[in-house]
N, C-alpha and C positions, 0 to 999 in steps of 0.2 A: 662333509667328510664321510667316506664310505665306512660302513660298520661290518660289512661282509666282504670276503675276498674269494670265496669259493672253496676254501680249505676247511670249512667248519665240519665237525664230526671226526670220527676216526675209528680204527678197528678196535674190536674187543675180542678176547679169546672165546672160542667156541664154548668152553666150559661155563664161562660167565653168561654168555648169551643163552645157553640152554637152561641155566638156572633161572634167569630172569623170565624166560618164556614159561617155564614150569611154575614159577610164582604166579604169573598171570592166570594160567589154567587152573591152578589150585584155588585162587581167589574167586574166579568165575564159577567153578564147580560148587564152592561153598555158597555163593550168592544164589545159584540156581536151586540148590537143595533147600534153602531157606525161603524161597519164593512161593507164593500161593500157586502161581501158574508157571512152573519152571519151563524155560525154553532154551533151545540150543543157542550158543553164542559163537561169534566169529573168533577164530584163533589166529587167522592170518589172512593177508591179502596178497595176491600175486599180480603184478603189473607187467605187461609185455615190454620188451626193450624198445619197441617202436614208440610207445607213448612216453617213456622216460627220455628218449632222445629228442622227441618233438618238443618237450618242455625245455630241455637244456639247450637246444639249438636256437631258441628265441634270442633275438638281439638284446644284449645287456643282462641276460640271465646268468646268475652266479651260483644258483642252487635251487633246491626244491623244498617248499614248506609243505607239511602234511597235517591236515586237519582231521581230528576225530569227528565223526558225524553219525547221525541216525537217519535212515530214510523214512519214508512215509508209513512203513509198517513196523518200524522200530528195529530194523536190522543194522548192526554196526557197519559203518562205511569209513573209508579213508579217502579224503579229497586231496589231490596233489595239485600244486600251483607253483609256477616259477617265481623266483624272488630276485630282485635287483640288488645292486651293491648297497643300497640304502635301507634294505630290509623291507621294501615295499612289495606286496604281492602283485604279480603281473596279471591282474584280473581281465585285461583286454586280450590276453593270450590264451594258451591252452590251459584249461582246467579239467583235470582227469579224475575219473572214478571208473565204475563198471569193471572193477577188478574181479579176478577169479577168487572166490571165497573158499576158505578152509574152515569147516567142512563145506563141501565134499571134496575139494581138490587139495588134499593135504600131502605134505611130504612125510616120508617114513623115517627121516633123519632125526638127530638129537634135538634140533630146534622145534620140530613139530611134535615131539614127545612120542615118536614112533607110532603115530596115528594114521599113517598113509594108507 
């Protein structure tokens, strides 16, 4: 029996989304201030439409799962992989990262905290 149908997720108001991203930035700023060797953290990832479509166009793909990850130098990454209706990662298909990181490619809007 299928556990996913492709309608998972849903919209949230900009105000709520902006508050949540602000919470994340505040937490990361606090952690950085407390660290012995503070370093910049990733605030956002931007993936091009081409890659989102490649994942979604795979046969039997009903959505995208996103994994939090750290690369070999400790930079936060976000790994995207297609998911079938049974909730199984489509590991034989497109697995995507190499996103545009913020910083330096940030938005100046509310979600980015006006840091563009």
